[in-house]
LOLOTOR-847732 format. One record per residue: x, y, z of N, C-alpha, C, O in turn. Coordinates in steps of 0.02 Angstrom, whole numbers, plus 50000, padded with zeros to 5 digits. Layout:
N
XYZXYZXYZXYZ ...
END
This chain:
466
517975036549039517275034149032516805039349061516915041849117 516275041049025515795045949049515365042749103515205036849101 515185046949152514765044449205514055043049180513795046749138 513745037849205513055036349189512615038949246512725037249304 512115043049229511695045949280511175040849303511005036149268 510915042049364510435037349393509815036749349509515031349345 509615042249315509015042049274509085037349214508585035249185 509705035649197509825031549139509875024049156509935019849111 509855022449220509945015549240509335011349221508765013549229 509455005549195508915001049176508674997349238508994992649262 508094999449264507804996349323507154992849305506664992949343 507144989649245506514986949220506204981849267505594981249270 506624978149304506344972949347505914975949403505484972549430 506034982349420505644985549473505184991049447504644992049474 505414994749395505055000749373504564999449317504245004149293 504494993149295504024991949240503314993949261503124993049319 502934996649213502254998949227501754994349193501874991749139 501194993449226500614990349196500094995849184500095000849219 499664994849136499124999549125498735000549189498594995749226 498555006849203498185008449264497455006149255496995010149250 497374999549253496744996449233496354994249294496214988249302 496184998949337495854997349400495094996349389494824998549338 494784993049437494054992349435493714998549464493185000549440 494035001549515493735007449547494295011449581494735008649613 494275017949573494755022449605494365028049638494005031749605 494445028749703494075033749740494315040649721494895041549700 493885045549727494085052349708494655054749754494705052549811 495055059249728495635061649766495405065949825494875068949824 495835066149875495695070249933495565066149995495625060049995 495395069650049495295066450114494745070150151494855075250182 494135067450147493555070350180493185064950218493325059050211 492715067150259492295062450296491925057850248491845051850261 491675060750193491305056850144491735051350113491505045750102 492365052950099492825047950071492955042450121492965036550103 493065044250184493175039150236492565034650243492635028550248 491985037550242491365033550247491285028950187491035023350193 491495031350129491445027150069491925021250073491735015650056 492545022450096493025016950105492745011950155492785005850144 492465014350210492175009950261491605005750233491544999950249 491205008850190490645005150158490904999850110490654994250109 491425001750070491724996950024492004990850062491944985150039 492294992250120492604986950160492094983050202492264978050233 491474985450202490964982250244491184981850316491124976650349 491454987450341491714987750409491174986550461490604988550451 491354983250516490914983450574490894990550603491334994550588 490404991950644490334998750670490955001150707491155006950701 491274996550745491854998650784492435000850740492825005250759 492514997650681493044999650636492885006350602493325010550594 492255007250584492065013650554492185019350603492415024750583 492025018250667492145023350717492885024950724493075030750732 493305019850720494035021050722494245025450664494625030150673 494005023850604494185027750545493985035150552494395039650539 493385036350573493145043250578493495047050634493655052950626 493625043650689494005046750743494725048450720494995053650737 495015043850682495695045050656495715051050610496205054850610 495195051950569495175057850525495185064250566495525069050547 494815064450620494805070350664495505071750691495735077450693 495845066350713496525067250740496985069650685497395074150696 496935066650625497345068750568497285076250555497775079750546 496675078650555496555085750540496815090250596496925096250584 496905087650655497135091750712497895092050718498165096150755 498245087650681498975087250687499315090750629499065090950574 499905093450644500315096850593500805091950561500955086750590 501035093750501501575089850471502205090350514502345095650541 502575084850520503215085350557503695090050520503755089850459 504045094150559504505099150529505235097650545505675101350523 505365092450585506045091150608506445086750560507045085750571 506135084150508506475079750461506455082450391506465088550381 506425078150341506385080350271505775084650258505265084150291 505845088950208505305093450188504745089550154504855086350102 504155089650182503575086050155503065090650122502495088650111 503265096750107502795101750082502505099950014501975102349996 502845095649976502585093849910501995088949915501655087749865 501875086049973501315081449981500665085449985500575089550030 500215084049938499565087249937499035081649935498945078449883 498695080649991498215075149993497635076149945497275071349928 497525082249922497005083449872497185080449804496765080149760 497815078349797498055075249734498185067849741498465064649697 497975064949798498095057849812497435054149818496995056249855 497365048549781496805044049789496985038849841497485035349834 496595038349894496775034149951496535026949944496685022749987 496155025449891495915018549882495865017049807495545020749770 496185011549786496155009249717496015001749718496414997849744 495454999649690495284992549688495484989649621495224991649569 495934984849620496134981649557495574977149531495094975649567 495634975049468495134970449439495294963349459495474959149417 495234961949523495374955249548495054954349617495054959049657 494794948449630494574946749697495154943449733495694942749704 495054941649796495554937849833495554930649809495034927449808 496154928149790496224921449762496694917149805497144919749838 496584910649804497024906049839497454901949790497844897749811 497384903349725497794900149674498054905549626497674909949605 498694905149610498974909949562498634909549495498584914449459 498384903649477498044902849412497424907149406497214908749351 497134908949463496514912849462496634920349464496174924349455 497264922449475497424929549476497424932149404497704928849360 497114937949390497114940649322497814940949293498304942349328 497874939649228498524938549196498994944549204499584943549218 498744950749196499194956449200499464957349271500044959249280 499054955949322499284956449391499754950649408500274951649440 499564944649386500004938849398500684939949366501204938249395 500694942849305501324944049271501784948649312502394947749313 501474953549346501864957949389502234954049443502834954949453 501864949649478502174945849532502644940449505503124938649539 502504937749446502974933149414503644936549403504174933749417 503624942649376504244946249361504624948149424505234948849423 504264948849478504584950349542504804943949578505144944349630 504624938149551504874931749578504494929149638504744924749673 503884931749651503524929749711503264922549707503374918749754 502914920449653502684913449651503244908449656503174903249688 503804909849623504374905249625504654904749696504834899249718 504704910449731504954910249799504484906249844504714902649889 503834906749832503354902849871503464895449863503454891649912 503584893249801503694886149788504324883549823504334877949849 504834887749824505494885349846505624886049920505944881849950 505374891449952505634892850019505154896150067505364898850118 504494896050053504034899550097503454895050119503244890550084 503214896450180502644892650207501984895950191501454892950199 502004902150168501404905650150501564912250117502094915150130 501104914750075501234920850038500584924950034500044922150024 500654931450042500114936150028500374941249978500944943349982 499954943149929500154947949878499624953349871499044951849857 499824959549881499364965149875499534969349814500114970649800 499014971349777499084975449717498664981649727498044981249733 498984987449730498644993649748498324992849817498694991749866 497664993449823497354993549890497074986949914496804986549969 497124981649873496804975349892497294969449887497724969249843 497234964749933497604958449929497274954149875496674952949878 497664951949826497394948049770497564940649774497284936549737 498024938849819498214931849826498424930549898498764934649929 498204924849925498424922849992498404915349998497914912049978 498924912550027498964905250034499434903450091499914907050104 499294897850124499724895350178499694887750178499184884750162 500254884650195500304877350196499824874350248499714877150302 499534868550231499034865350273499294863550342498924863950392 499944861450346500194859350411500194864950462500124863750522 500284871250439500254876850485499534878050509499424879550568 499054877350464498354878050484498174873050538497814874650585 498434866950531498274861650580498574863350649498324860950700 499104867450650499414869450713499074875650743499274878050796 498574878150709498204883950735498474890650712498244895850736 498964890550667499234896850641498714900150595498404896850553 498624906650604498184910550560498614915250519499014919050547 498534915150454498884919850410498394921750355498234917650311 498164927850356497654929950308497714937450297498124940850328 497284940150253497274947350243496894950650300496504947350334 497014957250309496714960650367495954960950363495624960450415 495674961850304494944962250299494614955850322494114955950357 494904950150301494644943750324494714943050399494274940450433 495274945350426495384944950499494864949050537494614946850589 494704955050511494194959150544493524955550547493164956050597 493354952050494492714948450491492724942050532492244940650568 493264938150527493264931350555493574930850625493434926150662 494004935750643494334935650709494264942550741494764945550760 493644944950748493554951850771493834953250841494094958650853 493774948450887494014949650955494774950450956495044954950989 495134946150918495854946750915496074953350884496514956750910 495744955250830495934961450796495764967450839496174971950849 495154967650865494924973450903495364974750965495484980550983 495614969450996496024970251057496744972251042497114973951088 496944972150978497634973750960497704979550910498224982750907 497184980850870497234985650815497334992750842496924995250881 497874995950820498065002750839498155003450915498045008850943 498364997950947498534998151018499294998551028499535002051073 499664995150985500394995550986500615002350958501075005450985 500295004450905500425011050874499805015250885499315014450849 499805019750934499205023850947499055028450887499505030850853 498415029650876498205033750819498515040750823498655043750771 498605043350883498865050150892499625050450888499905055850900 499955044950871500685044750871500975050250827501425053850849 500725051050766500915056650723500405057050666499965052750660 500465062150625499945063650575499835057950527499265056650507 500355054450508500285049250457500035042650485499775038550447 500115041650550499785035950582499025037150582498635032650569 498825043350598498115045050597497835044250526497285041650518 498205046550476497995045550407497905038150392497405036150362 498385034150411498355026950400497725023950431497365020150399 497595025650494497025022750529496365024650496495875020850500 496355030350463495745032650431495625029050365495045027550348 496155027550327496055025050258496355018150246496385015950188 496585014650298496955008350288496565003550244495945003350245 496944999650206496634994550163497154989250148497724990750133 496944982850153497404977450139497884976150197497784978650253 498404972350183498894970650234498814963450257498434959650229 499184961750310499224954750332499074954050407499234958450447 498764948450423498634946750493498944939850506498804935050470 499354939450558499664933050576499564931850651499674936250692 499354925850667499284923750737499634916950744499454912150711 500134916650789500494910450802500334908350874500524911950921 499994902750884499794900650951500384898950996500954898050973 500254898551059500754896951110501144890651092500864885451078 501804891451093502254885751084502364883451013502754878851002 502024886350964502084884050894502694887350862502784893450864 503114883250831503714885750796503584885550721503504880150693 503554891250689503484891550617504184891850587504504897050587 504414886050562505114885350541505254888250473505824889950458 504744889050431504834891650363504494898550360503934899250385 504814903550330504544910350333503874911050297503704907350251 503494916050321502914918650285503114925150252503544928750278 502814926650195503004932750159502394936350129501964933150100 502384942950138501894947150103502264952050059502784954750077 501974953149999502284957849952501764963049932501184961349917 501974969349931501514974849916501754978649854502324981049852 501324979049804501474982349742500974987949730500364986749726 501224994049724500794999749707500895001349634501455003049613 500365000849594500425001849522500115008449499500355011449450 499595010749532499205016449508499535023049526499735024049583 499615027649477499925034149492499475038649534498865037749536 499785043549568499425048449609498945044949658498365046849665 499215039949691498815036149739499245034549799499845035949801 498925031449850499285029549909499155022249926498655019449906 499625019249963499525012449987499585012650063500055015550091 499085009550097499015010350169498875003550202498405002950241 499284998650185499164991850212499314991650287499734995450313 498974987150322499074986350394499304979150408498984974350388 499874978650442500144972050461500074971250537500324975450575 499744965950558499644964550629499864957350642499574952650616 500384956650684500664950050698500664948850773500914953050811 500394943250794500374941250864500724934550872500484929550845 501284934550907501654928350919501594926850994501874930351036 501224921551010501074920151080501674917151117502194915851087 501594916051181502124913651225502474907451197502154902651179 503144907851194503534902051173503514900451099503814895551078 503164904451059503104903150987503654906850950504004911050978 503734905250885504234908650845504004909350773503604905250749 504254914650739504044916150671504574920450638504884924650669 504674919150572505054923850529504564926350477504294922550437 504454932850477503994936050430504374940750385504794944650408 504244940250319504604944150269504114948750233503574946550213 504304954950224503904959550184504334962650129504914964350140 504044963250070504374966750015503894971649984503284970749989 504164976849952503714981749921504094985249865504694986349868 503714987149813504004990749757503454994349719502864993149730 503654998649673503175002349632503545005149571504135006449575 503195005949515503495009149457503575016649468503265019549512 504005019649428504135026749436503655030949394503555029649334 503365035949426502935040749391503215047749402503675048749441 502925052649367503165059549372502845063349430503075068849447 502315060549460501975063849515502035059649578502195053749576 501885062949634502005059849699501515054149712500915054749700 501785048649737501395043249767501565043049841502095045449862 501125040149881501205040149954501135033049981500685029349962 501585031350026501525025050063501525026750137502005029450163 500975025050171500925026150244500615020050275500055020150300 500985014550273500765008350305500885008550380501155013350407 500675003150412500785002550484500894995250501500544990850476 501394993950543501564987150565501534986950641501874990750675 501104982450668501054981450740501244974250756500944969550731 501744973550799502014966950816501954965750891502154969950931 501694960050910501624958150980502014951650990501844946450962 502534951951032502964946251043502884944051116503094947651162 502584938251127502424935951194503044933751234503594933751208 502924931851297503474929451340503824923551307503504918851282 504494923851307504904918351280504774916951206504944911451182 504474921651171504334920751100504884924151058505274928151084 504894922350994505404925150949505074927250883504694923450854 505234933250860504994935750796505554939150759505894943550785 505654937050697506114940550652505694943650596505304940150563 505774950150586505394953750535505904956650485506284961150502 505894954050424506364956150372505994959950317505444958050297 506294965250293505964968950240506474972450195506994974850218 506314972650130506664976850082506164981850054505684979850021 506274988150067505834993450041506154996449979506645000149984 505884994749921506174996849857505665000849817505514999349759 505405005949850504915010149816505235014249760505845014949757 504815016849716505055020949660505285027749685505135029749742 505635031349642505955037649662505475043549663505685049249672 504825042349654504325047649664503895046349726503405049849737 504085041349765503685039249823503895042849886504495043649899 503405045049926503525047249994503355041350039502775039350044 503855038550072503775032550114503765034750187504285036150217 503165034950215503065037550283502745031950325502175032550348 503115026650333502875020550364503015020550439503465024050462 502615016750477502705016350550502695009050572502245005350553 503195007050612503255000050633503454999850707503925003150728 503074995950747503234995250817503124988050841502714984450814 503514986250892503434979650923503414980350998503784984351027 502974976651031502944976251104503164969251124502904964251099 503664968951169504004962651185503914960751259504004964951303 503724954451270503624952051338504254949351370504804950551345 504184945751424504744943251463505164938351421504894933651392 505814939551419506284935351381506114934651308506334929951275 505714939151281505544939051210506144941451169506574945051193 506164939151106506684941251059506354944150997505944940950964 506554950350981506284953750922506864955950878507284959950899 506894953250817507424954950769507124958850710506614956850683 507454964250692507274968150633507854967750583508424969050601 507694966050520508184966350466507884970650411507354968950384 508214976250395507884981250352508354983850298508934985450312 508094984150236508454987350181508024992750151507454991350131 508274998850146507895004450119508275007250059508805010250066 507985006149998508325008149937507925013249896508205018049870 507275012149892506885016549850506605022449888506805023749945 506155026149855505785031949879506185038449871506795038549877 505815043749858506105050349855506265052849925506805055449939 505785051849970505875053550041505655047550081505135044550067 506045045750131505855040550178505925043150249506425046250266 505415041950289505445043250361505205036850395504605035550399 505675032950419505515026250445505965024550503506575024350496 505655023450562506035022250623505695016550662505325017950709 505815010250644505525004750682505685005450756506205008150775 505235002850798505325003450871505184996850905504704993350889 505604995150954505474989650999505354992451069505744996551094 504814990251101504654992151169504744985951212504354981251209 505274985951253505464980051292505134980551360505414983451407 504524977751365504134978251427504264972651476504114973351535 504544966951452504654961251496505384960451516505834961651475 505494958351577506184957351600506544952351554506264947151536 507164954051536507564949651494507404949951420507694946251381 506954954351400506784954951329507384957651290507794961451317 507444955451226508014957451185507774959551116507294956851089 508114964551088507964966551019508604968050983509094970351012 508604966550918509184968050875508934971050810508454968550780 509244976450789509074979750726509684979650681510234981750701 509594977250619510124977150569509834980350507509374977650476 510104986150486509794989750431510294993350387510844995050408 510094994350323510504998050276510065002450233509515000450214 510315008450217509985013150171510465014850115511075015150125 510185015950055510595017649997510245023349961509725022249929 510505029549966510195035449937510595037849877511185039249882 510255038449819510545041249759510285048249745510005051449789 510385050549684510185057249664509445058549679509015054549661 509305064049712508615066049726508285062349783507685063249794 508665058349820508365054449875508575057249943509155059249952 508105057449989508235059450057507945054050103507345053850116 508375049550126508165043850166508325045150239508905044850260 507805046650278507875048250349507625042250388507025041650401 508075037850405507895031450436508245030550502508715034250518 508035025650540508365024450604508015019050643507685014650615 508085019350709507795014250753507675017350821508045021750843 507155014950855507005017050923506925010950967506655005850946 507155011551029507045006151077506915009151145507255013951166 506425006451179506255008451247506375002551293506044997351287 506855003251340506984998151390506544999651451506675004351488 506024995651461505544996951515505604991951572505234992451621 506074987151567506114981851617506854980151630507274981551588 506994977051686507694975351703507994970251654507644966151624 508654970651647509044965651611508824964851538508884959351510 508584970151509508414970051438509024971851397509514974651423 509004970151331509594971151290509404973451220508914970851191 509774978151193509674980251124510344980851089510834983251117 510354978651026510944979150983510714982350917510274979650884 511014987950899510814991650839511424992350793511934994950813 511354989850732511884990150682511604993050618511254989650581 511754999450606511465002950549512015005350502512535007750524 511895004550436512365006750386511995010750332511405009750320 512355015450301512055019250246512575020650193513175021250207 512335021150131512755022850073512415028450036511815028150023 512785033750018512495039249981512945041149923513555040749927 512625043349868512985045149808512595050249768511985051149778 512935053649722512615058449676512175063549711511645065449686 512395065749770512015070849807511455067949849511085071849879 511395061349853510885058349896511035059749970511615060749989 510515059750010510595061150082510345055350124509775053150116 510765052950168510565047850217510625050750287511145053550305 510105050050326510115052250396509935046350440509435042950429 510355045050490510185040050540509935043750601510295047650632 509305042450619508985045950675508745040650725508365036150706 508975041050786508825035550833508615038150901508735043950919 508295033650939508135034951009508275028551048508015023251032 508685029151099508785023751148508585026551216508905031151241 508055023851244507835026151311507865020151359507535015051348 508245021051411508295015951464507985019151527508285023651556 507415016651548507045019751602507325017751670507765013551676 507055020951722507275019451790507145012151809507485009451852 506655009051776506475002151792506934996951759506864990951771 507394999351716507774994751673508484993651698508954993451658 508574992851761509234991751789509524985151761509164980251751 510174985151750510504979251723510444978351648510624973151621 510184983351614510074982951542510704984751504511164988051530 510724982551441511294983851398511054986351330510564983851303 511414991251303511244993651236511884995551199512334998751226 511914993251135512504994751094512264997351027511854994150994 512525003151006512325006250944512945007250899513445010150921 512915004850837513445005850789513135008750725512675005750697 513395014350703513125017750643513695019450597514145023250616 513695016750536514225017950488513935020650423513435018050398 514255025750396514025028850334514585029150283515155030650301 514425027550221514915027650166514665032350112514115031450086 515065037450096514885042150042515325040749982515935040049989 515015040449923515375038549862515615044449821515915043549768 515485050649845515725056549808515735062549856515615061849916 515895068449828515975074449869515335078449877515335083449913 514795076449845514175080549849513625077049888513075079849896 513755071049912513245067449951513275069450024513765072550047 512745067650061512675069950130512515063950174512125059550155 512825063850233512665058650282512665061750351513145065150370 512135060750389512075063550456511885057950505511555053150487 512105058750567511895054350621511605058750676511935063250702 510975057350695510635061450746510365056750800509775054850798 510785054850847510555050250900510285054050960510515059450977 509785050950992509545053351057509625047451105509315042151096 510035048451156510155043251205509905045751273510205050351302 509375042751298509035044951358509115039451411508715034851415 509635040151452509805034951501509625037451570509895042451594 509155033951602508875036551665509075032651727508795033651781 509555028151719509835024551776510565023251763510775022351706 510965023051817511685021951810511865014651802512415013051780 511415010251820511565003051822511434999851754511024995351747 511795002351703511714999851634512394999651599512875002751623 512414996151543512984996551497512734999451431512264996851401 513045004851409512815008151348513415010451307513895013251334 513395009251241513925011651198513625014051132513135011251107 513915019251105513695021951040514315023650998514765027151021 514325020850937514895021950893514635024150825514175021050798 514915029550797514705031950731515315033350689515805036250712 515295031150625515845032250578515555034750512515075031950486 515855040050486515665042550420516295043250378516785046250400 516295040450318516895040750277516755039650204516185038750183 517295039750164517265038550093517655032250076518025029650117 517575029850015517965024249992518705026149992518885031449966 519115021950020519825023450026520175022849958520125017649925 520535028049939520935027749877521465022349882521635019149832 521735021349941522245016249950521955009349939522275005049908 521345008249963521035001649954520895000449880521004994849855 520665005549845520535004849773521195003449736521214999049693 521715007149753522365006149721522624999049733522894995849688 522534996649795522774989949811522414984749768522734980349739 521754985249763521374980349724521544980849650521574975749615 521644987049625521824987849554522514984949540522644982449486 522954985449590523624982549581523614974949578524094971749558 523044972149600522954964949597522554962849535522334957049530 522464967549489522164965849425521424967749417521134966349364 521124970749467520414972649461520354979449428520794983649434 519794980449392519644987049365519424991649422519244989249476 519444998149410519225002949462518485001749480518295001949538 518075000449428517364999249441517264993149485516884993449533 517604987649468517524981549508517794982449579517524979749626 518334986349586518624987549652518134991349696518034989549754 517824996549668517345000449707516734996149725516484996449781 516504992349676515914988149689516054983049744515634981749786 516654980049743516834975149794516844978349864516614975349912 517104984449868517134987949933516434989349958516294988450018 515994991749913515314993349934514934987049955514584987050006 515014981649917514674975449936514944972750002514564969950042 515594973550013515874971450077515604975550135515494972950189 515504982050122515214986450173514504984150190514304984350249 514124982050139513424980050149513354972850172512804970850192 513884968850169513824961650182513524959950250513114955350253 513704963450305513394961550369512634962050368512304958650407 512354966150324511634966650318511374961050273510904957550292 511674960350214511414955650165511434948450191511004944450174 511924946850233511974939950258511404938250306511274932450319 511074943450333510514942250378509844941650341509344939550371 509834943350277509214943150239509084936150213509554932250203 508444934450200508294928150164508654928250097508784933650069 508794922350070509224921850012508984926149954509374929949925 508324925649937508094929349878508134936849889508214940649841 508074939149952508114946249966508834948649967508974954349948 509294944349989510004946049985510214946849913510584951449896 509964942449869510114943049798509814949549771510144953049732 509194951049791508884957249768509284963349791509384968049752 509514963249853509894968949879510544969849840510724975449822 510894964349826511514964749788511374967249717511764971149689 510814964949687510634967449620510494974949622510704978549577 510154977149673510004984249680510654988349687510734993549656 511114985849728511744989349737512124989649670512404994849653 512124984149633512454984149567512134989249521512494992849486 511464989449519511114994349477511295001449496511445005549454 511285002849562511425009549585512155011549571512305017249554 512605006749578513315008349569513475010049496513965013549483 513075007549449513195009449380513185016949371513505019649326 512805020349414512765027549409513285031149450513325037249449 513695027349488514175030549533514895029649511515355032549540 514995025549460515675023549442515835025849370515405025549326 516435027949360516635029649292517115035349292517345037449239 
END
């Protein structure tokens, strides 16, 4: 059987294109005038406009990172940083324009809302076009809205948290984000409130040669709990698109937050996202992450454990095919005694794809009695793919428990032979092994996202088997 190349795989459910039928698209490039125009479009308060202009200055002063994948093909003069779709913000799917609604229908978002979600936000290019939350959560004081509405209606909450968890000077693309951000989600869960059903935001970038820069800000107060889900995708174009979102998470004392995401960007996307969480005393922060799309990904979620007894767990998987360089990982800072981190990362690479796991575990002098466990496993499906593990372990006190385990390997010929001897085809045997490898991740995802991940693996494997 001849091998099927990745370019021939039918990914219509994710790569379908809609006409680039926007209402307004800002001119390409990144100048003070463009930032001021975005600020005017957004009707920013003065303090937000000042943040944007200050961020532009920082962006211009910083160099591109050189320690990871080559980003030289990114030319901001060829990227439009704001695209307004032909839709206002709606609270009913019936009011969303038909072509945009059809996109989210095909991605299964309205159906998921009906069956298993307490609230949904949907962004198309640079603007949120739909937002809704169940009434019972509103009665409990939960706030779930788009970021622009939050800036207008909850300015004190936003101002005291915006770009505080992720400083603007963190790196060049955080500064870019702070200058041009648009859309995203704001969630506030009051003290003691348990949100038992997940909230979900979905981000779809449709316009070519553009960027998406949504901002997610979540505040979970003392003793409260929340599961928040994010999904994202885009059709494939021949020129570069850019994603530089930012996620800031605040987890109060004795609070719990689970943040689940599947990043399924198109193979022309540069995904340069930044995500951080600050955790209080006995707080629990869980990350569940799947990274499948994008040409280049540089994504390293971080938990900062500032409160005694705080805990974080990261469960993630990357799948790199032909032409993909996925540089992903996790960072954790133990800043208080008796804190705990558990990191379980897996990657799959094929057809010359490259997966890199890059991590930082820092246990400070103040974090006596802390524990950290890191497990990193990589599976390569051929002889031309690449897998690297680049950990940084910075342990500054002896009174800790720390372990790091890394495994890199290929599918076992013996395992394939055994399954084939039991009547399975070679293709089915390989697929079963890969799905088994990914199972610890998929079982942690919400049902519809676990199904999506398995579908993605099946699609990708069509190009790896034969």
